[in-house]
N, C-alpha and C positions, 0 to 999 in steps of 0.2 A: 504494500500500500504506500509506503514511504517513497519508493522509487517511482510509482505512478504519479504521485503528487509532484515530485521533482521534475519529471518529464513534462507534465502539463505546464508547470511554471516556466520551464525553458522554452516550450513551444510558444507560449503567450509572449514571452520576452522577445523571441526572435521575430515573431509576426509583428510586434510593435516596432521593433527596430527597422524592419523592412518597410513598414507602412509610413514611417515618418520622413521618408526621403524628400520628396517635393510636394508640399501640401497643396500648392496652388496649381499643380499639374492637372491637365484635363483628362489624362488617361487614368483608368482604374488600375490599382496594383493588385496582383501581378498580371501582366499581359503576356509573359513568356516564362519559361522554366526558371526556377530559382536554383542556384548552385551553392552547395555547402562544401567548402574546401577544407581539407584536413591535412596537416603536415606530417602525418604518420602512416605507417603501413596498415593495410586492412587487418582486422582481427583484434586490435588493441582496444583499450578502454575508451579512448576518444572516438575511434571509429564506431564502436558499438553505440556510444551515446548519440552520435550523429545519425546513425541508421535507425535508432529508436525514435528520434525526433522527426526524421524525414517523412515517414508515412503519415502520422497525424498532422504534421504541418502542411503536407500536400493536400490532405482532405480539408483542412481548415481554409487554405488559400484557394482551393479549386484549381490548382496548377501543379505541374510536375515539379518535384524537388529531387535534384541529383546530388549524390554524395561523390565528391571528387578527391581521391587520395593523391597527394603530392609529397611523398616522403623524402626526407633528406635534410641535412644541415640543421637538425633539431627543430624543424618547423619553419625555418627561415625561407626556404624555397616557396612554400605555400603562402606565407605572409607577404613576401615580395609580390607574388602573383596577384593577391587580393589588393594590395596597396596600389597596384597599377591598373586595376579594373575601374570601370565607370562607377562613381559613387551613387548608384541608383537603387541599391537595396536588392539587387539580383545576385550578388556574389557575397556570400557570408563566410566567415572564418571561424572554425572551432579549433582552439589551440590550448595547450597547457599554459600554466602561469609563467613558465620560463621565457615566453616570448616577450614579457615585459622588460627584461633586462638586456635585450639584444643590443641596443645602442651602446651600452656600457661594456659589453664583451667583444663585440665585433665591429670594428671601425669601418669595415668594408660593406656593411649593410647599406642598401640603397633606399631605405625607408626609415621613417621615424614612427615609432609605435603610437605615440600620443597624437601626432599630427595626421598621419596617413591611415591609421586604423581606428 
């Protein structure tokens, strides 16, 4: 029961994040598939969480939700991809908390976690 409540809260939060993109836009959200990008291999905890959220989120939004695994560099590859995508709420990132210190550890990172994500 506790897990079900947590998944519902995560779905509501992700739907809210995606819906607040452009309030004055004429198009309804979503008009195309939503992509959840994960910086880890399939089968892990973060992948399982994303896949548990994807089904109910797709049902709630009435649109397909695709889970896209981009493993490597402790999630930096996925975070860079998301940071370069359009800020329209169609590309979401699920990552571990370690992504928050990328700027302090890797000077070669091409994104700023606070500004770009």
